[in-house]
Each structure stands twice: as C-alpha cells, then as structure tokens.
C-alpha positions in Angstrom: 53.3 -26.3 -8.9 53.5 -27.3 -5.2 51.9 -30.7 -4.5 49.4 -30.3 -1.8 46.1 -32.0 -2.2 45.0 -35.1 -3.9 41.3 -34.1 -3.8 39.8 -30.9 -4.9 36.3 -29.7 -5.7 35.0 -28.2 -8.9 33.4 -24.9 -9.0 29.7 -24.5 -9.3 27.3 -22.1 -10.9 24.0 -20.6 -9.8 21.4 -18.1 -10.8 17.9 -16.8 -10.1 15.3 -14.7 -11.8 11.8 -13.4 -11.5 9.1 -14.6 -13.7 9.8 -11.6 -15.9 13.5 -12.1 -16.2 16.1 -14.9 -15.9 19.6 -14.6 -14.6 22.3 -17.1 -13.8 25.6 -17.9 -12.4 26.4 -16.5 -9.0 27.1 -12.9 -9.9 25.1 -9.8 -9.5 24.4 -6.6 -11.3 25.1 -3.5 -9.5 24.7 0.1 -10.7 27.5 -0.6 -13.1 26.0 -3.6 -14.1 28.7 -6.1 -13.0 28.1 -9.8 -12.6 30.3 -11.9 -10.3 30.1 -15.4 -9.2 30.5 -18.8 -10.5 28.2 -20.6 -8.0 25.4 -21.3 -10.4 22.6 -19.1 -9.2 20.6 -16.3 -10.7 18.9 -13.2 -9.3 15.7 -11.4 -9.9 15.5 -8.2 -11.8 13.9 -5.3 -10.0 13.6 -1.8 -11.4 15.8 -2.6 -14.3 18.7 -4.0 -12.3 19.6 -7.2 -10.6 19.3 -7.1 -6.9 21.2 -10.2 -6.0 24.3 -11.5 -7.4 23.4 -14.3 -9.5 25.0 -13.8 -12.8 23.7 -13.1 -16.2 23.6 -16.2 -18.3 22.9 -15.9 -22.0 19.4 -15.4 -21.1 19.6 -11.8 -20.9 22.6 -10.2 -22.3 22.0 -9.4 -25.9 24.3 -6.5 -26.0 27.3 -8.2 -24.4 27.5 -5.4 -21.9 25.9 -7.2 -19.0 22.5 -5.5 -19.6 20.0 -5.3 -22.3 19.6 -2.1 -24.3 16.4 -1.6 -22.4 18.2 -1.6 -19.1 16.5 -4.8 -18.1 17.0 -8.5 -18.8 14.5 -9.8 -21.1 13.3 -13.1 -19.7 12.3 -16.3 -21.4 8.9 -17.7 -21.9 8.1 -20.6 -19.6 7.1 -23.6 -21.7 8.6 -26.4 -19.6 6.8 -27.9 -16.5 8.3 -27.3 -14.1 9.7 -24.0 -15.3 13.3 -23.7 -14.2 14.7 -20.2 -13.8 17.9 -20.9 -11.9 20.6 -23.6 -11.8 23.3 -24.5 -9.3 25.8 -27.2 -10.4 27.9 -28.8 -7.6 30.5 -31.5 -7.5 28.1 -34.4 -7.7 24.7 -32.8 -7.1 22.8 -30.1 -8.8 19.8 -28.0 -7.9 17.2 -26.0 -9.9 15.3 -22.9 -8.9 11.6 -23.2 -10.0 9.6 -20.2 -11.1 7.4 -20.5 -8.0 10.4 -20.0 -5.7 10.9 -23.6 -4.7 14.0 -25.7 -5.3 14.6 -29.2 -6.7 17.9 -31.2 -6.4 19.3 -34.4 -7.7 22.5 -36.5 -7.7 24.5 -37.5 -4.6 22.8 -37.2 -1.2 25.5 -38.5 1.1 25.2 -35.6 3.6 21.6 -34.5 3.0 22.5 -31.9 0.4 19.3 -32.7 -1.6 17.2 -31.6 1.4 16.2 -35.1 2.5 17.9 -38.1 4.1 16.9 -41.7 4.2 19.9 -43.7 5.4 22.7 -43.7 7.9 25.5 -41.1 7.9 26.8 -40.7 4.4 24.8 -43.6 3.0 21.7 -42.0 1.6 20.6 -43.1 -1.8 21.4 -40.9 -4.8 18.5 -39.4 -6.7 18.1 -39.6 -10.4 14.9 -37.6 -10.4 14.9 -34.1 -8.9 13.4 -33.9 -5.5 11.7 -30.8 -4.1 13.5 -29.4 -1.0 11.1 -29.1 2.0 11.3 -25.9 4.0 12.4 -23.6 1.2 10.2 -21.0 -0.4 10.6 -17.5 -2.0 14.1 -18.6 -3.1 15.9 -16.2 -5.4 19.3 -17.9 -5.7 20.8 -21.3 -5.2 24.5 -22.4 -4.7 25.8 -25.9 -4.6 29.2 -27.4 -4.0 31.0 -30.6 -2.9 34.6 -31.8 -2.4 34.0 -35.4 -3.1 31.2 -38.1 -3.0 31.0 -38.2 0.8 30.0 -34.6 1.3 28.2 -31.8 -0.3 26.4 -28.6 0.7 23.6 -26.5 -0.7 22.7 -22.9 0.2 19.7 -20.8 -0.9 19.1 -17.1 -0.7 15.5 -15.9 -0.2 13.8 -12.7 -1.3 14.1 -11.4 2.2 17.9 -11.6 2.0 18.4 -14.5 4.3 20.6 -17.5 3.5 19.7 -21.1 4.4 22.1 -24.0 4.0 21.9 -27.8 4.3 24.1 -30.9 3.7 27.7 -31.4 4.9 29.1 -29.4 7.8 32.5 -31.0 7.9 34.2 -27.6 7.9 31.4 -25.5 9.4 30.3 -24.5 5.9 26.6 -24.4 7.2 27.5 -21.4 9.4 26.6 -21.3 13.1 25.1 -19.0 15.7 27.9 -19.7 18.2 31.2 -21.4 18.4 29.5 -24.3 20.2 28.1 -25.4 16.9 31.4 -26.5 15.5 32.1 -28.8 12.4 30.6 -32.3 12.6 30.4 -35.4 10.5 26.6 -35.7 10.5 24.1 -35.1 7.6 22.0 -32.0 7.9 19.1 -32.3 5.4 16.9 -29.5 6.9 17.6 -26.0 5.6 18.7 -23.8 8.4 19.4 -20.1 8.5 23.0 -19.0 8.5 22.9 -16.9 11.6 24.4 -13.5 12.0 24.5 -12.5 8.3 23.3 -9.1 7.3 20.8 -9.1 4.4 22.5 -10.7 1.5 22.5 -10.1 -2.2 24.4 -13.3 -3.2 25.7 -16.5 -1.7 28.6 -18.6 -3.0 30.1 -21.9 -1.9 33.6 -23.1 -2.2 35.1 -26.5 -1.3 35.3 -25.8 2.4 33.8 -22.4 2.9 30.8 -20.2 2.2 30.5 -16.5 1.6 27.8 -13.9 1.0 27.8 -10.4 -0.5 25.6 -8.2 1.7 23.3 -5.5 0.4 25.8 -3.0 1.8 28.6 -4.4 -0.5 30.4 -6.2 2.3 31.8 -9.7 1.9 31.1 -12.1 4.8 32.5 -15.6 5.0 32.4 -18.7 7.2 33.9 -22.2 7.3 37.5 -23.3 6.8 40.2 -20.7 6.6 43.0 -23.1 5.7 44.2 -25.6 3.1 42.7 -28.6 4.9 44.9 -28.3 7.9 48.2 -28.1 6.0 48.6 -24.3 5.7 46.4 -21.3 6.5 46.2 -19.1 3.4 43.4 -17.0 4.9 40.5 -18.0 2.6 38.0 -16.1 4.7 39.7 -12.7 4.3 40.3 -12.3 8.1 43.9 -13.3 8.2 45.4 -16.7 8.8 44.1 -17.6 12.2 42.2 -19.4 13.5 41.8 -22.2 11.0 38.0 -22.4 11.2 35.3 -19.8 11.7 31.9 -21.4 12.3 30.4 -17.9 12.8 30.1 -15.7 9.7 32.2 -12.6 9.7 33.2 -9.8 7.4 36.3 -10.2 5.2 37.9 -7.3 7.0 41.1 -7.4 4.8 39.1 -6.7 1.7 39.3 -2.9 1.3 36.7 -2.5 -1.5 33.0 -2.7 -2.0 31.9 -6.1 -3.4 29.2 -6.8 -6.0 29.8 -10.6 -6.1 32.1 -13.4 -4.8 33.3 -16.8 -5.9 35.2 -19.3 -3.6 37.6 -21.8 -5.0 39.3 -24.7 -3.3 41.7 -22.8 -1.1 41.4 -19.3 -2.4 38.7 -16.6 -2.8 37.7 -14.0 -5.4 35.6 -10.9 -5.0 34.3 -8.7 -7.8 34.2 -5.1 -6.8 31.7 -2.5 -7.8 34.3 -0.8 -10.0 34.9 -3.9 -12.0 38.1 -5.3 -10.5 38.7 -8.8 -9.3 40.4 -9.1 -5.9 42.0 -12.5 -5.0 43.5 -14.0 -1.9 44.5 -17.3 -0.3 46.4 -20.2 -1.8 48.5 -19.6 -4.9 50.1 -23.0 -5.6 49.0 -22.9 -9.3 48.9 -19.2 -9.9 45.2 -19.2 -9.2 45.4 -15.7 -7.7 46.4 -14.2 -11.1 49.2 -12.2 -9.6 52.8 -12.7 -8.5 53.2 -13.6 -4.9 56.7 -15.1 -5.2 55.3 -18.6 -4.9 53.6 -17.9 -1.5 50.1 -17.9 -0.3 48.6 -14.4 0.1 46.0 -13.8 2.8 45.7 -10.1 1.8 43.2 -9.4 -1.0 44.7 -7.6 -4.0 43.6 -7.1 -7.6 44.2 -9.7 -10.3 46.9 -8.2 -12.5 45.8 -6.6 -15.7 42.0 -7.1 -15.4 39.5 -4.2 -15.4 35.8 -3.7 -16.2 35.0 -7.3 -15.3 31.3 -8.2 -15.6 31.4 -11.8 -14.3 33.9 -14.3 -12.8 34.1 -17.8 -11.6 36.6 -19.6 -9.3 37.3 -23.3 -9.8 39.6 -25.7 -8.0 42.9 -24.3 -9.1 41.9 -22.0 -12.0 39.7 -19.0 -12.5 38.0 -17.2 -15.4 36.5 -13.7 -15.8 34.7 -11.8 -18.5 35.7 -8.3 -19.5 34.4 -6.6 -22.7 32.7 -9.9 -23.7 36.1 -11.7 -23.7 36.9 -14.7 -21.5 40.1 -14.5 -19.5 41.4 -17.5 -17.6 44.4 -18.0 -15.3 45.8 -20.7 -13.0 46.2 -24.4 -13.5 46.4 -25.6 -17.1 47.2 -29.3 -16.6 44.3 -30.3 -18.9 44.0 -27.2 -21.1 41.5 -25.4 -18.7 42.8 -22.0 -19.8 41.6 -22.6 -23.4 44.8 -21.4 -25.0 45.4 -24.4 -27.3 48.0 -26.0 -25.1 47.9 -28.1 -21.9 50.3 -28.3 -19.0 51.8 -26.0 -16.4 50.1 -22.9 -15.0 49.9 -19.2 -15.8 49.3 -16.2 -13.6 48.7 -14.0 -16.7 45.0 -13.1 -16.8 45.4 -10.7 -19.7 45.3 -13.4 -22.3 41.9 -13.9 -23.8 40.4 -17.3 -24.6 38.8 -16.9 -28.1 35.4 -18.3 -28.7 34.7 -19.5 -32.3 33.5 -16.9 -34.6 34.8 -14.1 -32.3 31.6 -14.5 -30.3 31.2 -12.5 -27.1 30.6 -14.2 -23.8 28.1 -13.3 -21.0 29.0 -16.0 -18.5 31.7 -18.5 -17.7 31.8 -21.4 -15.2 35.1 -22.9 -14.0 35.2 -26.3 -12.5 38.2 -28.5 -11.5 39.5 -29.5 -14.8 37.1 -28.0 -17.4 35.4 -24.7 -18.2 32.2 -23.8 -20.0 31.2 -20.4 -21.4 27.9 -18.9 -22.5 28.0 -16.6 -25.6 25.6 -13.7 -25.9 23.7 -15.5 -28.6 22.9 -18.4 -26.3 25.4 -20.9 -27.6 27.6 -22.8 -25.1 31.3 -23.7 -25.4 33.5 -26.0 -23.2 37.1 -26.9 -22.9 39.6 -28.8 -20.6 39.5 -32.4 -19.5 36.9 -34.5 -21.2 37.2 -38.0 -19.8 33.5 -38.1 -18.8 32.2 -36.2 -21.8 31.9 -33.0 -19.8 33.2 -31.0 -22.8 30.9 -32.9 -25.3 31.7 -35.6 -27.8 35.0 -33.9 -29.0 38.0 -35.9 -27.7 35.7 -38.1 -25.6 37.0 -41.7 -25.2 34.8 -43.1 -22.4 36.9 -42.3 -19.4 40.5 -42.9 -20.3 42.9 -41.3 -17.8 44.6 -39.5 -20.6 42.1 -38.6 -23.2 42.5 -35.9 -25.9 42.2 -32.7 -23.9 39.9 -30.0 -25.4 42.3 -27.1 -25.3 40.2 -24.6 -27.2 36.5 -23.9 -26.8 34.2 -26.4 -28.6 30.5 -25.8 -29.1 28.0 -28.0 -27.3 24.9 -29.0 -29.3 21.9 -27.8 -27.4 18.2 -27.8 -28.4 17.7 -24.1 -27.9 19.2 -20.8 -26.6 21.0 -21.3 -23.3 20.4 -18.9 -20.5 23.0 -20.2 -18.0 25.7 -22.9 -17.9 27.4 -24.6 -14.9 30.2 -27.0 -14.4 30.8 -29.6 -11.7 32.6 -32.8 -10.7 35.4 -34.0 -8.4 39.1 -34.2 -9.0 41.7 -36.6 -7.6 45.2 -37.3 -8.7 44.0 -40.5 -10.4 40.4 -39.8 -11.5 38.6 -36.7 -12.7 34.9 -36.9 -13.1 33.1 -33.9 -14.6 29.7 -32.9 -15.9 28.1 -29.8 -17.2 24.5 -28.4 -17.3 22.7 -25.6 -19.1 19.4 -23.8 -18.6 17.5 -23.6 -21.8 15.1 -20.8 -22.7 11.6 -22.1 -21.9 12.7 -23.5 -18.5 14.3 -26.9 -19.2 17.7 -28.1 -18.1 20.1 -30.2 -20.2 23.2 -31.9 -18.8 26.1 -33.9 -20.2 29.2 -35.7 -18.9 29.7 -38.1 -16.0 26.5 -39.7 -14.7 27.9 -42.3 -12.2 26.0 -40.7 -9.3 22.9 -39.4 -11.1 24.5 -36.0 -11.8 22.7 -35.7 -15.2 19.2 -36.1 -13.7 18.4 -39.1 -15.8 18.9 -42.9 -15.7 22.2 -44.5 -16.6 20.8 -45.7 -20.0 18.8 -42.6 -20.9 19.7 -39.8 -23.3 22.6 -41.5 -24.9 24.4 -42.3 -21.6 27.0 -45.1 -22.2 29.4 -47.0 -20.0 32.6 -45.3 -19.0 35.9 -47.2 -19.1 36.7 -48.7 -15.7 40.5 -48.1 -15.8 40.1 -44.9 -13.8 37.4 -45.9 -11.5 34.6 -44.4 -13.6 32.1 -47.1 -13.0 29.0 -45.2 -13.9 27.6 -43.9 -17.2 29.0 -41.1 -19.3 26.8 -38.9 -21.5 28.8 -36.7 -23.8 25.6 -35.7 -25.7 23.4 -33.3 -23.8 20.1 -34.8 -22.6 17.2 -33.3 -20.6 16.8 -33.6 -16.8 13.8 -35.8 -16.3 11.5 -34.3 -13.7 9.0 -37.1 -13.2 
C-alpha cells in the first residue's frame, strides 16, 4: 500500500422518504430498482418507485430484491416525536430528515455544518442536542461528511431537485456559480444552492468533493479533483486537471447512465442503471476493485466481477456493494473492514462475499474509514472492522486502545426494534481512529453507538451507557458501545 495521507474521512450514509415510505442510504431506485450510495440519505417513493437516490435501508426491502413485492416500499408508522425518516452520518456530525421536510443536525460545528454558527472561525460549540437547520424545507435527502474535526459539510436535496450545501468550503465542496467563488477557510452556516446543477435525484459527499446524479442519469461533481495536492487521480471524472473545480460539471469520462453515486476519500463510484459499479481515482489500497497496475485511474471502468448491484458505499480506502442480497467489499483491510475473518493488507477482489450470520440477506451497507455496518432485510444490523470507540458494538471493545481486537466478521448490534437504515462515520489518522454508527429505527427514532467525544451520538457524555475512552490514543471523550437514543430535547 502506498503511504499517502495521514488523515482520511469516513464515508457517510443518507436517506429520505415520504410519510408513506422510508428509504435510506444515498442510493436510488431506478426502473430496475437499483440503490446506490453510501451518503446516508433516503428518497421518497412516488408511483411505486424511488425518485431520488437515497438508498433502501431495511425499512422497505422485505424481499431482498430492492423492492417490496407490491412494487412499493412499505413505510413505518411514526411513533417518535419528531419522526425521523432520513439519516446522514458524517465524520463527526450527523443529520436527520424529519417527516415534515425539515432537517436537524448534531455533533461538531466547526465550519457551520449544523446550519448555525456562534463563534470565530472553526471554534463554534459542538451540539449534543439536534438543532433544526434554518432555511431548509421540503427536503427529500441529506448527505453529510467531514475529513477531520476542523471541517465538515452538509448537503440537502429538495423535492424540486435542487441541492443546497453548508459548512466547510476548504476544497470548494459547496459548489459555486463562478470561478471567483474559490475555496476559502471560512464557516458557511447558511444553506446555499449549488448553482448550475440540473435537477438532481441524489447528492453524495466525499472527503473533498460533492457529486449529484441528475434526473437524466448524468453524474455531476464539484470540489477537489486531486489527492490533497499530491497527485491528481481525477476524482471528478473530468480528467486530471485542473486540481479544483468550484463549478459543478458533468463527469464526462463516465460513459454510462448513473442511478446513484458515492464519493470516497480520493476516488469515486457510480452505480449504473444496468447494475454495474464504475470506479475511478486513487487506487493506493485497491479501492477501485480492479487492477490498475498500482496506478491511479482517472478513467471510469467497471469494478471487476460485480453485476446486478442494488446498493453501494464508498469509504475512505474501502468500498462495499450489495448484489443478490450479499455484501461484497474490497480495498483496505488493515482492521478487518472487508469482513473476511482476517485483518491486514488490501484486496481488489470484489467477488468475495461477506457472510452475515444465519445467511441473512442485506439491503444496505455503509462503509466508513475503518469499519462497516450492514442492514439485513429483516431489520437487524451487523458491523465489523475497527472497534476502538465501540463503533462495532461491545464485541472486542476495550475503551480506545490503539490495537483492540478487530471485529473481522459481522457482529449483530442490539437495537430496540427493526432498523430502516444504518450509517457509519468518524475520522481516521495514522495514530487515532474514532468511529461511530447510527441506525434509524422503525417508528422514527435514531440510535447511535461508538465514539462520543464531540457529541456524535446526540446525547451527553454520561447518558446511555457512555463511558470514558482510554486516553492513550487521544480519545478524550466518551465511548458508547451500547446503542442509545438520540435525545431531541
């Protein structure tokens, strides 16, 4: 593996749904019904099919085919107040989509990614209690991401197909109407339209870039096109130069119609309408799932050996996809993220399935930096990978040791009811990995577990079984390996 960056972001998940149906995780159902994504949002059902690209979370897929036997996702009953129908999990902040079309966020707010700002640059207070984002209404999907504690970005897609973003603009990930609005180091708490985008069906955020799938099946991206100034792997799908595009533009090198996208650290994935996953960008840890002779690849090409994919998720240096109800992961396996019972190295072989206990079928997978969670069609959730913050549950958790027992095979997470979506987040450095996970529960509540040092779990440091993390890795906040509810008031 080529050493390149000491800091990487974890993938996020998002979804959105109408009052009649829930959907989650940055994918979208097309005529085929294929889900994509991995940015934590969900889309509404219209006419028996998902219009956006959220991603079906266990909420709807009872058949394991990506669609209910009736041809429409059967939604949950709202019993929680507020009733959450969508979830976006970022590095150190998370957002929920409420049934009335508003959005509430919590966690780190250093760049205004929660939709408010009350301090100097990168000094705003974290929020333990979800805060409603002003200026957002009729939202149908939310996406969240962050590279580290000092920055983070949130984007929301509305029912009209527009995309609004707020938070960090360090690499022009907010989009711009002209090249005069280049990257800056200022907080941007007010949601602003990403100018120049056609009507969009899904939005996804990576570490340094954002992308949207348009209603016409085109894939448009903006932000950083390189590996943080070191190489230019062509993340945006327009070749290797220039390094930054503040203005959204079509991924012209992608010669296929897209149904969903998912952006990793320095690479990109697009799920096509015929069920293939195209990958391009950096390939230092085999995250493209194909042999590029050890080189970056700016030209999109299919992941080898995968077909009929219904949902996917790009993480920091690894990715996962679902085909035929089976989870397939490839890329970095330093901490057992591939779920194959071993840790170390990397693998470009995407044909190997990660077996869920009891041969259960999966409807959704979320890939972060060093851990992965999957949602089974029966609403149970399983996680694997690094667990030093309790992000994979109590199994192997040792309060933050740098070298805990890795969870190399999927382990079930105890939840209070059927999960409809799952998302993973956190930040990775060479010395410290902090991770957390959240799930949307039928009825409209959200449960989170893992690292809580910055309010990621949406509850206080001593609530819901949160305990002190060991300080030998810089984990100074609480860790909550047992899932607990996000507290809304």
